[in-house]
C-alpha positions in Angstrom: -144.7 42.8 58.3 -147.9 41.0 59.1 -148.6 37.5 57.9 -151.2 38.9 55.6 -148.8 41.5 54.2 -146.1 38.9 53.5 -148.7 36.7 51.8 -149.8 39.6 49.6 -146.2 40.4 48.8 -145.7 36.8 47.8 -148.6 37.0 45.4 -147.2 40.2 43.9 -143.6 38.9 43.7 -144.6 37.2 40.4 -145.0 40.6 38.7 -142.2 42.5 40.4 -140.3 42.9 37.1 -143.5 44.0 35.3 -144.2 46.5 38.0 -140.7 48.0 37.6 -141.2 48.1 33.8 -144.6 49.9 34.4 -142.8 52.4 36.7 -140.5 53.3 33.8 -143.6 53.9 31.7 -145.1 56.1 34.4 -141.9 58.1 34.8 -141.7 58.7 31.1 -145.4 59.7 30.7 -145.3 62.1 33.7 -142.9 64.3 31.9 -144.2 67.8 31.3 -142.9 71.2 30.4 -144.8 72.5 33.4 -142.6 71.7 36.5 -145.5 71.7 39.0 -147.3 69.0 37.1 -144.4 66.6 37.4 -143.7 67.7 41.0 -147.2 67.0 42.3 -147.6 63.8 40.2 -144.3 62.4 41.4 -145.1 63.3 45.0 -148.3 61.3 45.1 -147.1 58.3 43.0 -143.9 58.1 45.1 -146.1 57.7 48.2 -146.5 54.1 47.1 -149.5 52.2 48.4 -150.7 48.7 47.5 -151.1 49.5 43.7 -153.6 46.7 43.5 -155.3 48.0 40.3 -152.2 47.9 38.0 -151.1 44.7 39.7 -154.5 43.3 38.8 -154.0 44.1 35.1 -150.6 42.5 35.2 -151.6 39.4 37.1 -154.7 38.8 35.0 -152.6 39.2 31.8 -150.2 36.6 33.2 -153.1 34.2 34.0 -154.4 34.6 30.4 -150.9 34.3 29.0 -150.7 37.8 27.4 -147.2 39.2 27.4 -147.5 42.1 25.0 -146.1 45.5 25.9 -149.6 47.0 26.1 -150.1 45.4 29.5 -147.5 47.8 30.9 -149.1 50.8 29.2 -152.6 49.9 30.4 -151.4 49.2 33.9 -149.9 52.7 34.0 -153.2 54.1 32.6 -155.1 52.5 35.5 -152.6 53.9 38.0 -153.0 57.4 36.5 -156.8 57.2 36.7 -156.6 56.0 40.3 -154.1 58.7 41.3 -156.2 61.4 39.7 -159.2 60.2 41.9 -157.0 60.3 45.0 -155.9 63.9 44.2 -159.5 65.0 43.8 -160.8 62.9 46.7 -158.4 64.5 49.2 -159.5 68.0 48.1 -163.2 67.1 48.4 -162.7 65.4 51.8 -160.2 68.1 53.0 -157.9 65.2 54.0 -154.5 65.9 55.6 -153.0 62.5 55.7 -152.7 59.6 53.2 -150.4 56.6 53.3 -148.7 58.0 56.4 -147.7 61.4 55.1 -149.3 64.8 54.2 -151.7 64.7 51.2 -150.7 66.6 48.0 -153.4 69.2 48.7 -151.9 69.8 52.1 -148.4 70.3 50.6 -149.2 72.0 47.3 -152.7 73.4 47.9 -156.1 72.5 46.5 -155.8 74.3 43.1 -152.6 72.4 42.2 -154.1 69.1 43.3 -157.3 69.5 41.2 -155.5 70.6 38.1 -152.8 68.0 38.2 -155.5 65.4 38.8 -157.0 66.7 35.5 -153.6 66.3 33.8 -153.4 62.7 34.9 -156.9 61.9 33.6 -156.1 63.5 30.2 -152.7 61.8 30.0 -154.4 58.4 30.7 -156.8 59.0 27.9 -153.9 59.9 25.5 -152.3 56.6 26.4 -155.4 54.5 26.0 -156.0 56.0 22.6 -152.6 54.8 21.5 -153.7 51.2 22.0 -156.1 51.7 19.1 -158.7 49.3 20.5 -162.3 50.6 20.7 -163.4 48.1 23.4 -160.5 49.1 25.6 -161.3 52.8 25.2 -164.9 52.0 25.9 -164.1 50.1 29.1 -161.9 52.8 30.5 -164.1 55.6 29.5 -167.1 54.0 31.1 -165.2 53.2 34.2 -164.0 56.8 34.6 -167.5 58.1 34.1 -169.0 55.6 36.7 -166.3 56.5 39.2 -167.2 60.2 38.8 -170.8 59.4 39.3 -169.9 57.4 42.4 -168.0 60.4 43.8 -171.0 62.6 43.3 -173.3 60.0 44.8 -171.1 59.8 47.9 -171.1 63.6 48.2 -174.9 63.6 48.1 -175.0 60.9 50.8 -172.7 62.8 53.2 -174.2 63.1 56.7 -177.3 61.1 55.7 -177.9 58.7 58.6 -180.8 57.1 56.7 -178.5 55.7 54.0 -179.3 52.0 53.4 -176.9 49.1 52.9 -178.1 49.0 49.2 -177.2 52.7 48.8 -173.8 52.2 50.5 -173.0 49.3 48.1 -174.1 51.3 45.1 -171.5 54.0 46.0 -168.6 51.6 46.6 -169.3 49.5 43.5 -169.2 52.7 41.5 -166.4 54.6 43.3 -164.0 51.8 44.1 -164.9 48.5 42.6 -165.4 49.8 39.0 -161.7 50.4 38.4 -160.9 47.0 39.8 -163.5 45.5 37.4 -162.1 47.5 34.5 -158.5 46.5 35.3 -159.4 42.8 35.2 -161.5 43.2 32.0 -158.6 45.0 30.2 -156.4 41.9 30.5 -159.1 39.7 28.9 -159.5 42.2 26.1 -155.7 42.4 25.5 -155.6 38.6 25.5 -158.5 38.3 23.0 -160.4 36.1 25.5 -164.0 34.9 24.8 -166.9 36.9 26.1 -167.5 34.3 28.9 -163.9 34.6 30.1 -164.0 38.4 29.9 -167.1 38.4 32.1 -165.5 36.1 34.7 -162.4 38.4 34.8 -164.7 41.4 35.3 -166.7 39.7 38.0 -163.5 38.8 39.8 -162.3 42.4 39.7 -165.6 43.8 40.9 -165.9 41.4 43.8 -162.3 41.9 44.8 -162.7 45.7 44.7 -166.0 45.6 46.7 -164.4 43.3 49.4 -161.3 45.6 49.5 -163.5 48.7 50.2 -165.7 47.0 52.8 -162.6 45.9 54.7 -161.2 49.4 54.4 -164.4 50.7 56.1 -164.0 48.1 58.9 -160.5 49.5 59.5 -161.8 53.0 60.3 -163.1 51.4 63.5 -160.7 48.6 64.0 -157.3 49.6 62.7 -153.9 50.9 63.6 -153.3 54.5 62.4 -149.6 53.9 62.2 -150.1 51.0 59.8 -153.0 52.5 57.9 -151.5 55.9 57.3 -154.7 57.7 57.9 -156.5 59.0 60.9 -159.0 56.7 62.6 -162.5 58.3 62.5 -161.8 60.2 59.3 -164.9 58.6 57.6 -167.1 59.8 60.5 -165.7 63.3 60.5 -166.3 63.6 56.8 -169.9 62.3 57.3 -169.4 59.1 55.3 -171.9 56.5 56.2 -170.2 53.1 56.0 -171.4 49.5 56.5 -170.3 49.2 60.2 -172.4 52.2 61.1 -175.4 51.1 59.1 -175.4 47.7 60.7 -174.7 49.1 64.2 -177.8 51.4 63.8 -179.9 48.4 62.7 -178.8 46.4 65.8 -178.3 49.0 68.5 -180.7 50.2 71.1 -182.5 53.5 70.6 -179.9 55.5 72.5 -177.1 53.9 70.5 -178.8 54.6 67.2 -179.3 58.2 68.3 -175.7 58.6 69.2 -174.5 57.3 65.8 -177.1 59.3 63.9 -176.0 62.5 65.6 -172.3 61.8 65.0 -173.0 61.2 61.3 -175.2 64.3 60.9 -172.7 66.6 62.7 -169.4 64.9 61.8 -168.5 65.2 65.4 -165.8 62.7 66.4 -165.7 63.9 70.0 -167.6 60.7 71.0 -165.5 58.5 68.8 -164.7 56.1 71.6 -168.4 55.6 72.3 -169.2 55.1 68.6 -166.4 52.5 68.3 -167.7 50.7 71.4 -171.2 50.5 69.9 -170.0 49.3 66.5 -168.0 46.6 68.3 -170.5 45.3 70.8 -173.4 45.2 68.3 -171.3 42.8 66.2 -171.3 45.2 63.3 -167.6 44.8 62.6 -167.9 41.0 62.3 -171.1 41.4 60.2 -169.2 43.8 57.9 -166.3 41.3 57.7 -168.8 38.6 56.8 -170.1 40.8 53.9 -166.5 41.2 52.7 -166.0 37.4 52.9 -169.0 36.9 50.7 -167.6 39.2 48.1 -164.2 37.5 48.4 -165.8 34.2 47.8 -167.6 35.6 44.7 -164.2 36.6 43.4 -162.8 33.1 44.1 -165.7 31.5 42.3 -165.1 33.7 39.2 -161.5 32.4 39.0 -162.5 28.8 38.6 -162.9 29.1 34.8 -159.5 30.6 34.3 -156.4 28.5 33.4 -154.5 27.2 36.4 -151.0 28.7 36.6 -148.9 30.7 39.1 -150.7 33.9 38.1 -154.2 32.6 38.7 -152.9 31.1 41.9 -151.7 34.6 43.0 -155.1 36.1 42.1 -156.7 33.5 44.3 -154.3 34.3 47.1 -155.1 38.0 46.8 -158.8 37.4 47.3 -158.2 34.9 50.2 -155.7 37.1 52.1 -157.9 40.2 51.8 -160.0 38.9 54.7 -157.1 39.1 57.1 -156.2 42.7 56.1 -155.3 44.9 59.0 -153.9 48.0 57.1 
């Protein structure tokens, strides 16, 4: 385990019992009379992962001193929504590997993955309705809609070598950061916090989610496939234009820009070693890490108005340790 992984584990140790209790909620709410629904759902949830989104709900609830049972219900809702997006994402991207093992669509086929993703979305909405709070339903409904828009936007941007940094950030703030933002906001709503505190919680979540995705995009060119559980170069093969490529095209010589542009437009990873070399020697990786650092600092700034306790300390640690992430 890397130092960063152990630090993150220490931050999450505070909510280990809560996460176990949430798992019990998940197991109960995955029950279905249709065996394939439970089989596919269990397969992808059992794959594990960092589970940062439900952890964010639980840590923020701790920071705001909310201990009601609805924190477990909404943490499970957030995990269901995220899992549904993974099922759909892997079908759209034709992905074969996630978290070190075959994707659900690879094992069960695309139709099952899409339809079980729909089941998870609808089950999440059943569960959020049970809370009986219109603001909570509004927050999750908006987040789900924005995520869907982000997915479509990313699809439209595939193989577009002219995508700007602004366009890239618009996608990840919709597709990834929005659920982080909603997760943190939910805790404030459950705790009955003031509008100002709610906004600071949401700002923390959005900044953390943005930094998380920016670092994830670095790792496609500077990561260890055995640790990451995905294939290096997947983003390029899928035609996804990420910040390291955008910056490398801004800084590279004409021949280097042409090489990257052609790789993006064709999805050809045959020259992956050359692309990685260009990204590295132009300083694009460090510049991308700097962009993530700015987002992480924005997250840390948003925490300053929250009560100081072990939970807010853990949230601070999560943002700080994100910068050392290697998988």
